[in-house]
C-alpha positions, 0 to 999 in steps of 0.5 A: 300873486305878483302884479303883472306889468302891462308889457314885456320889457323892450330891452329884453327883446331888442337889446340894451346898453350891454347888448346893442340894439338889433335892427328891430330895436334901432328902427323903432327907436329912430322913428321915436326919436324923429317921428317925421321919418314916417313909421316902421313896417316890421316883416317877419315870420310868426312867433318872432315877438313883432307885436311884443316889441311894438307894445313895449315901445310906448312906455319908453317915450316921453309923456305929452302935455295936453289940456285936461279933458281934451279928447284930441290931445292937441299941444297946448304950446302950439297955437296952430293946433285947434281941438274940436273940444276947444277953445280952452281958456287959461283956467283949464289945467294942462297935464302930462299923460303917457303916450298912447298906443292905439291899435287899429283892428284889421276889421275896423269900420270907417266910422270907428277909424274917423269917428262919427255922429252919435246917432242916438243923441242926434235923434232922441235929443236933437244934439249933434255930438261927435264921437272921435275915432282911432285917429284922434286917439292916436294923435301925438302917439303910436298907431299900431296895425297888426297884420297891416297887409290884411287891412281893407282897402278903404282903411288903407285910403284913410291912413294914406290921407292922414299920413299925407296931410297930418289931419283927419276930416269927417264930412257926413250926416250934416256935420263937419269935423277936422282935427290933427292926426299926426302919429307914429305909424307902426305895422307888423306883417307876415309876408306869407299872408300877402304883401302890402299895397305899394302906396301904403308900403311907401308911407312907411319910413323904415322897414325891418325883416325879423326872423327867429335866431338860428343859433341854439344858444340864442334861442335858449336865451329867448325861451329862458327870458319868456319863461322867467317873465311868465313865472314872475312878471314883476321880478322880471320887469324889475330885472330890466328896470335900469335898462328900460330907464336908460333907454328912455333917458337916451331917447329923450336925450336924442330927441333934444339933440336932434336939432343940433345935428349937422347934415352937411351938403356933402352928406346930403349929396352922398344920400342922393347918390345912394338913392339914385344908384338904387333907382328908387321912385320919387324923392321920398326915399332921399328925405326919409334916409336923410332924416333917419341919418340925422336921427341915428347921429343924434342917437349915437351922440354925434353932432354931424352925420357920418357915413356910418349914419348914412349906411344904417339909414339906407339899410332901413329906409330903402329895401322896401322901396326897391320892389318893382312888382309884387313878386320881387323880394325886398332888399338891397345890394350892399356892395353898391352901398359900400362903393358909394360910401367908401370908408371915408366920412363926408367932409363937413360944410365950411364954417361961415367967414369971420370978420377978418375973412377967416373961419369964425370960431364959435367955440365948437367944432361945428362938425369939423376937425378931429373933433368930438370923440363921439364921431369916431368912438363906439356907442355907449355900451359897445366895445371897440370893433363891435358893429355899430348896432349889433347883428341883424336879428336871426344871426347867431350873435343877435339877441333874437326875439323874445316871445314865440307866439303860442301854437293853438293845436297841431294839425296833422294834415299839411293841407289845412295849414294856413301858413305855407312854407315859402320854399317851392317844392323840389321838381320830381325826378325826370320832370324839369320845371318850365318857366313863365314869360312876363305876365300881362293884363288879364280879363276880369273873372268874377263870381256869379251873384251878390255876396257879403264878403270883405271889401275887395275889387272882384265880385259884387257884394253888399257891405259898407262901401259902394253905391246905396241900394237900400236900408236896414237896422244897424248890425254887423257889416252894415256900418253906421251911415245913417239913412235918414229917410228910412229912419223917419219912415220906420218911425212913422210906420210904428203904431203910436197914440197920436201927437208928434212923431218921436224917434226911438233907437229901434227906428234907426236905419243905416244905408245898405251899399253895394260894392265889391268883395274879395274872393278865394281864387283856387287854381286847379292845374293840370301838370301832366305829360299832355301839358308838358310841351315847353311852349304849351306849359310856358303859355299856361304858366304865363296865364296863371302868373297873370291871373295871380298878379290880378288876384294880388291887385284885387286883394284875393286869397289864392290856392294851388292844386296840381295833378299829375302821375297818379294823384293830386296835391294841394301845393299851396293852401289858400293864402293871401301871399301871391308871392309864394304862389308865384314861387310854387308855380315857377318850380312846378314840374310837368309830366306823367299821366292825367288824373283829372278826377283826383285833381277835381276832387282835391279841389272840391275838398279844399273848397268845402274846408274853406267854406267851413272856415269862412262862409262869407268868402265866395270861391272862384275855381279856375281849372287849367287843363286840356280836358284829357283824363288818362289816369288809368282804366275808367279815368274818363268815367271817374273824371265825369263823376268828379265834374258832376260832384264839383258842379253840385257845390254851386261854385263859380268855375272857369275852365282855362283850355290849355289845348293849342294848335290847329288840331284840337279835341275840344275836351276842355270845352266838354269838361266846362259844360259838365262843370257848368263852367265858363270855357276860356281858351288860354289865348283869351285870358289876356284882355288883349286876347279876348278883344282880338277873339271878339273882333275875329268872331264878329268878322 
């Protein structure tokens, strides 16, 4: 059997000299040439080789010099870097080692990321020993987070601190360790599963949108390459060995030439004008765009930044900084970019005056004059008239992704799909959708009791974060924060034959903490004719949109069930993408009868299915209705039976009453009592509306 290479060739995914790099390849390469850019976020649908491309990148990067045995990979040539494993004397050999690709699991604990005290050695041998975490391993390498949008908030906070300071600090359990943590952060995500926190999103220097190519010929080539790799990995890697070596050499050459690239004042002014025109927040966009433009010039072999460099940099550095709220799609208007940059390169800075007052002649072009052919000619491997870095992924001429991810079984029931289509459903004939107004701040809805779900911001839960409420033996979900008093107590209570107190591994106790968890918020929305009055539906949709925004901020999963006419429909299976939920809500039609029983039963089916998938995630059911049931003969009785069935599930439920006006029947309140739910008038969904209602009742 031939030996399997450790990775799929990078050049087979994103292009090579004969195939100019696509956006994904260019962004990864530029961030590798200049790590100060701040990393790359790769957004795209499943099966577009996002992870494959990232894992293939590490082999192209030049090796790093380290002291032998240094677990923190400090630079021997930088006296400012100190390793906790040091100091290293002159007798310690220095060696070159490949760049590390460190993967940060979404479910990692804080101790795994930062490092922690070795508990067993501390308690049995009295030795304080520090175990480095993933940030230490990633120093001077690549830190890769797959599904970065699903990363828990406490890990996001750690990454933000490390990205801002370039260092990681551990202060706990009676010891203190600080070490350098400078790494190239690369994240991949599927937007259908939810968006990224704005603070972390801004830390990524560049962003790329990838999609499967639409051209059948390009798709065939992707499949052909993948099948050839699976049949004989060694032969396939050998086929691309020359291209891989050429890319690696070009990256090293671009790194070496980075300091020789001139960023003129005129080019810097153009960058500032572009960022100001797009109204990006802060100045990080200007800095990242400038660094990317310089890296692109070095990659192209130029000695000065041109308008083409600024354009490519802006297209990679600005789209994700244009989001104004969670429901905005990333992207920029290229017409603005063309209007600012025009077709001319920014003039170079004037050379310093010579001894006679004229321009000094340093033997080079200094970025001026007709100058270097590289300033106007095509890049290596390109023909005249070819776009500078090839078409964007997904276009007919693009090389496309290389590895579609395998599908593990087909599910004939679309309601069980965890990856919903982002397109909103088409309105039914004769039922025009009604839009929502601007969302507002809502009151906080929580699940009763205390759970054990993933860290979030909604309901009470025991876990690895929050205030300490007890102690337990180490285990899944308990973390590794030592509870010293309870550890000593456990050892003291253990039978022993006299003598000194001795600690054993089974005596270890770690802190149990109470914090907050994330929940599944399932909306069951009445879209019947009784809710179809424009003013009422606008009010209801605005309330739901506001609750969706609240779910985004609290990192919840959301789902959407609607009922109208004669049936109920799972419009959106549970997902973390509130963007898709907002799109489905915006296109939601209204009209027809009110099959309330069908809506409640469909919600119950979804809740049972999700409980089997993840028993730890507790649901919150939000039923939005005026309480009427007009789905044919016996509709009221069937609605009561369905309500009793949902109540038997023990799910925390809130009934948002869509009835408004001076004459109200109060049917939604009756439904809430039947469900054992809280009754919430739609006017009291907002925090301000609740406060006004409380004052009115008190008066």
